[in-house]
C-alpha positions, 0 to 999 in steps of 0.5 A: 386546516388538515395540514395545520393539525398534523403538524401540531400533532407531530410537534407535539410528538416530537417534544414528547420524544426530546423531553429527557433533553428538553427538560435539562435546558434551563428555561424557567430559571433565566435571569429576568424570570420573576420567582418570589417565595414567601412562607406559605406562597410562591409566585412565578412568572417566567417573563425571560423565558416566555419571551424567548420561546415567543421569538423562536416560534415566530422565527420558526413559523416565518421560515415555514411560510416562507 
């Protein structure tokens, strides 16, 4: 359990340090992401981005478990 918490903490720190470069990626604006804008309402559902992030995280975890 302690290894997992340390690993999660290190990942969060790494993301924080890399944030200026990560924010330039077009995540959330991929084809397949649903964006509906009306007069007073906005609805955003990043389905393609969520699938892509899930696949990447699953692949990384699979590699660490081998």
